[in-house]
N, C-alpha and C positions, 0 to 999 in steps of 0.2 A: 398385533404388530404395529409399532409406531415408527414414523419417519422423522428424522431430525435433519435440518439443514443448518450447518454451522459455517458462517462466512464472515470475512472481514467486511466492515461497513464502508470501505472505500470503493472507488469506481471499479477496480479490477474484481474485487470480491462480489459486488452487486451484479456486474455484467456477466461474470462467470456463472453464478447461480441462475440468473435470468435466462441464459441460453439453455441450461439444463432443464429448467422447468417449463420453458416453451416446448422443448422436445418431449419431455416426460412429466406432465402435470401431476402433482401430488399434493395432498393435504398434509403438510408437514409442520412440525414445531420449528419456528425460526429462532436461531440463537446468533446474535451478532453484537456489535459494539462499535465504538469509535475506532479510528485508524490504529491507535496504539493499544487497544484492548485485544491482546494477543491470546491470553490463556483462556480461550472460550470453551474448550472441551471440559473444563472443570464444572461448567454449568449444565452438562448433559447427564441425565440419569437414565440412559438407555439400558435395556436388559436383553436377555437372550431372545433372539429373533427380530429385534429392532434393527433398523437400518439408519446409519449415520453418514451423511455426506458432508465432507469438510472441504472448504475452499478458501485458499489464500491466507492461511495462517500457518506459522512455522510448526512443523512436526517436532522439532527439537524443543521448542518452548512448551509443547503440549504432550510431551512423551509420557509422563506418568499417567495422565488422564486417558491417553490413548491405550496404554497397556491395561489400565483398569477396565475400560469399555470392552476390549477384546476378551479379557478374562471373564467378563460377565456374559459373553456370548453374543455381543452385538456385532453386526457386519458393518465395516467402515470402508467407504470409498474416500480417498484422500487426494485432492488436486491441489498442487502448490508448486511454487518456484523459489521459495526462501530456503535459507540454510536449513538442512534437515538432520544432519548427522546420520548415525546408523539407523536404517529403516527396519523396524521389527519384521521378523518373518512369521507370518501367521496366515492361515488359510482364510480367515475372515477379514483380512486387510487387502484392499485393492489400491496400491499406491500408483498415482499418476503424478510423478514428481520429476521436475527438471530444474536443476539449480545452475545450469550452465550459463545463464545470463542472457540467452537469446529468446526467452519465452516469458510470458506472464501467465497467470492462471486463466484468464479469459482466452488466451491463445491455446492453452492446453485443452480447455473444454471445446474450443472451436475445432481442434484437431480430432478430438474424441467424437464429435458430431459430424465430421466431414464437411465443415464450413456451412452448416445449415442456417445459422443465424450470424453470418460473418460480420455484419455491420456493428453488432454489439461487441464482438471481439475487438474491432477497431477502436470503439469507444473506450473499452477497458485498457487497451495498450496505451492510448493517448493519455488516459488518466494516470497511468503508472509511470509516465515520463518516458515511454519507449516509443518515440516518434518514428524511428527507422522501422521498427517492427510493425507499427500501425500502418505505415506506408506500404510495406510488403503485403500485409493482410488485405489492405484495401485495393490493391492492384486489380484483382479479378472483378471488382465491383464497377470499374470504369466510372468512378465519380469525377465530377469536375472539381476544380480547385475550391470553389465556394462550398460545395457540399462536404468536401473533406475537411475544410476549416471548421465547419459547423460541428462535425463529429469530434474534432479536436477540442472545441469549446465545451461541448457537452461532457467529454471525458474529464477535462480539467475542472469543470464545475462540480460534477459528482464527487471527484476526489477531494476537492477543497472542502466540501460540505461534511467530510468525515473527520476533519481535524478539530480538536478542542480538548480541553482538560475534562469537561463535563458536557452532558447533553445540552446544558443551557448555552453553550458557546455556539451551537450550530442551529441553522434554520429548521432543518428536518432531521429527526433522529434516524439512524441508519435503517431500522426496520421499516419506518414509514417511507423512507426513500426507496427501498427495494419494492415495497408494495405499489408505490406510484409508478416506478419504472415498469413493473411487471404487467401493467395494464396495456402496454404497447409493444407490439411485435416490431414496429418500425420506429427507430429512434427519432426520425424526422417528425413523425406524428407527435411524439412526446414533446418535442421542442415547440411545435406549433400550438398544442392544445393546453399546455400546463404553464401558466404565467409564473408560477413559483420558481421554475427553472431559470427563466430570464432574470427574476429578482435576485436569485442566488448568484448568478453570473455577474450582475452589476455590483453586488457587494464584494465579490471576489476581486474585481478589477480595482475597486476603491482600496481594499485592504492591501493589494499588491503595490499600489502607488505609494502607500504609507511605508511599506517595507523597503521599497527601492530607494527611499530617502535616508535609510539608516546607514551610517558609516561603518566600515569594518572595524572591529575591535583590534584585530591583528591581520596584517596582510604582508605577504612577501611574494617572491616569484613562483612559489610552489603551493601555497595554501592561503585561504582566507577564512576568518572566523567572525561571525556576527552574533551579537546578543540583542535580541528584540526586547522592547519594553514589556512590562507586566500589564498586558491589556488583552481584552477579548479578541480584538482583530489580530494580534500577534499569534495567538494560539490557533486561530483559524487558518492563517496564511503561511505558517512556517514551512509546511511541506512544499507548497508551490514555489515559495521564495527560494528554497534550496534547489528545486529543479531548474528555476530560471537562472540562478547563478551558475549551475553546472552547464547549462546550454551556452551561456555567454562566455565562459572560460573553461572549456573542457579539459585543458591541460593542467588545471589546478584542482586541488581538493577543497571542498567547501564544508563548513560547519555552521549550522544555524541553531542557536541556543535560545530556548524560550522558557521564561518563568511559568511554572504551573501552580505556584502558591506554596506556602509553608516551607520555603527554602529548598524546593525541588525544581529541577529543570528537565525539560525534554530536549533531546538533541537529534537533529537530522544531519547526516553526513553523506556527502557524495565524493567518491574517489575519482581522481583523474582517469580518463579512459586509457586503458592499456598500461597502467603503471601500478605496481604493487606498493603497499599492501591494498587488498581489496577493502572496500568500506565495511563489508560484513566482518572480515577478520579483525579489522581495527576495533569495531564496536563491540565485538564479542570479548574484548579485553576488559570490559566493564560489566558489572553484575547483571544489568537488564538490557544488554546490547544484543542486537541481532538484525536480520534483514536479508537482503540479497547482495549480489556481488558488488555492484557499484553504487547502490543506494541502500543505506542502512540507518540505524539510529539507536539511541539509548532511551528507553522509556522513562527512567527516573534516575537523574543524576543529582546527588545531594550537593548543597552549597559547599561543603567541606572538600568535595572532590572536583570542584570546577577548575581550580588552578592546575591540578594534576592532569585533568583532561586537556586543558589548553596547551600545556607543555608537551604532552604526548602527541597531540595533533600537530603542533608546530614542527616536531621532529620527524613525524612518520613518513612524510613524502619528500623531505629534503635530501639531497645527495649526501653520500657518506662524508664527503669532505666538509659539509656544512656542520657536521656534528663535532668536528675536531676542535 
């Protein structure tokens, strides 16, 4: 029997797996990637009797590989909060999926474990841009304001480190980041003892300052779209920049468009709170789009489709009379 742990390389995926393996240590094959490496189950060659644990990657985007693994007799546990579509019915599939928008994968694992490693769930929620959820999770921990802010900083730093077109864009590859994190049961110990975390945090703040100086390509009362320059720092900071914009103007939709090279763009979309369409529904209108309710994206948008995207984005959240 072999064990596989398949997880998103961002803060939520890393913190979700970290909690599980603190509670249930296993010698497993790690399968992960950068933030936008979603189709990870394609890399798993599990067979009958093997156990595959999946965390924080869309079931919908991994459906064919999941069906293949189940047909081969693997047992799959699936923790996620992204758009899933129809969940297969199979005795070897244990789905722990909540797409309602009020949970992240770290919070689902926290619930599964009865809050045993709650501080890491807080880190994962902060990293996923879910500050309200992080605050609710943290309430029983009775942390002071400084400690809570340090967990927010750690979550944002781990999440930032997962963004890039290639591994060359990031300081630590996701697998190495997980292995570093997994040495520490206490997130405050990680921050105290690992200077690389502080170094990534400083780089994140510098990159964010660059991004905040970029003017909007398009802006109105309902939506803003930004195109970042073709630079390594742009690819690293695109997700956090989108989260910052959404926090600053929660009544507006936000799009951050980042060149990935070869005439291809990555897109991060944040929908205004409480207003349709949801970001995930809008992004799913494009071939590689997906995500969660109010924070979604398009993995690969060709140059020829950029103007179509901008036009669709400009109209998606405008009142009906604006379309006349």
